C-alpha positions as CSV (number, residue, x, y, z in Angstrom):
1,M,58.6,195.2,15.4
2,K,59.9,196.0,12.0
3,D,61.6,199.2,13.3
4,N,63.6,197.0,16.0
5,L,64.6,194.7,13.3
6,V,66.0,197.4,11.1
7,D,67.8,199.0,14.2
8,T,69.3,195.5,14.6
9,V,70.5,194.9,11.2
10,Q,71.9,198.3,11.3
11,A,73.8,197.8,14.3
12,D,75.0,194.6,13.4
13,S,76.4,196.2,10.1
14,H,77.9,198.7,11.6
15,A,79.4,196.2,14.3
16,Q,80.9,194.2,11.1
17,L,82.4,197.4,9.4
18,E,84.2,198.2,12.8
19,S,85.4,194.8,13.3
20,S,86.8,194.6,9.6
21,Q,88.6,197.8,10.4
22,L,90.1,196.5,13.7
23,I,91.1,193.4,11.8
24,A,92.7,195.3,9.1
25,V,94.5,197.9,11.8
26,L,96.0,194.9,13.5
27,A,96.9,193.1,10.5
28,G,98.9,196.1,9.5
29,T,100.6,196.4,12.8
30,L,101.5,193.0,12.6
31,A,103.0,193.0,9.2
32,A,105.1,196.2,10.2
33,L,106.8,194.6,13.1
34,P,110.1,192.8,13.1
35,E,109.7,189.0,11.7
36,R,111.0,187.6,14.7
37,T,108.5,189.8,16.8
38,R,105.7,189.2,14.9
39,N,106.2,185.3,14.7
40,A,106.6,185.0,18.6
41,F,103.4,187.2,19.0
42,V,101.5,185.0,16.4
43,L,102.9,181.4,17.8
44,H,101.9,182.4,21.5
45,R,99.1,184.5,21.1
46,L,97.0,182.9,18.4
47,E,98.4,179.2,18.2
48,G,99.0,179.2,21.8
49,V,102.4,177.7,21.7
50,P,103.9,177.9,25.0
51,Q,106.9,180.7,25.6
52,K,109.4,178.4,26.5
53,E,108.6,176.4,23.4
54,I,109.2,179.4,21.3
55,A,112.4,180.4,23.0
56,A,113.9,176.7,22.1
57,R,112.5,177.1,18.6
58,F,114.1,180.7,17.9
59,G,117.3,179.9,20.1
60,L,116.4,182.7,22.7
61,S,115.9,183.0,26.5
62,P,112.3,182.8,27.7
63,A,112.7,186.4,29.2
64,R,113.2,187.5,25.3
65,I,110.7,185.8,24.0
66,H,108.2,187.3,27.0
67,T,109.7,190.7,25.9
68,L,108.9,190.4,22.2
69,I,105.2,189.1,22.9
70,R,104.9,192.1,25.2
71,D,106.3,194.8,22.5
72,A,104.0,193.5,19.8
73,G,101.0,193.3,22.0
74,Q,101.7,196.9,23.0
75,A,101.9,197.8,19.4
76,C,98.8,196.5,18.6
77,V,97.1,198.3,21.4
78,Q,98.7,201.6,20.6
79,A,97.8,200.9,16.9
80,V,94.1,200.6,17.8
81,A,94.3,203.3,20.5
82,R,95.3,205.8,17.4
83,E,92.4,204.6,15.0
84,G,90.1,205.6,17.9
């Protein structure tokens, strides 16, 4: 039983480290994006603001907002893939 507990704690510690590294990669990626792209992504993906509302706030078309959010998402996926 003790060995199972040690294995579980070690696995949890490893998972926490990986999560912390992933968060750091994503934070760095988002910080490197153009401000408008980053803000559109954060508003939509993290805060749940509808794309139409973001478009109205930014004075852009909904299609342009969609593109900005897509580009930010792709940048995040590529950054995570590079970190492997």
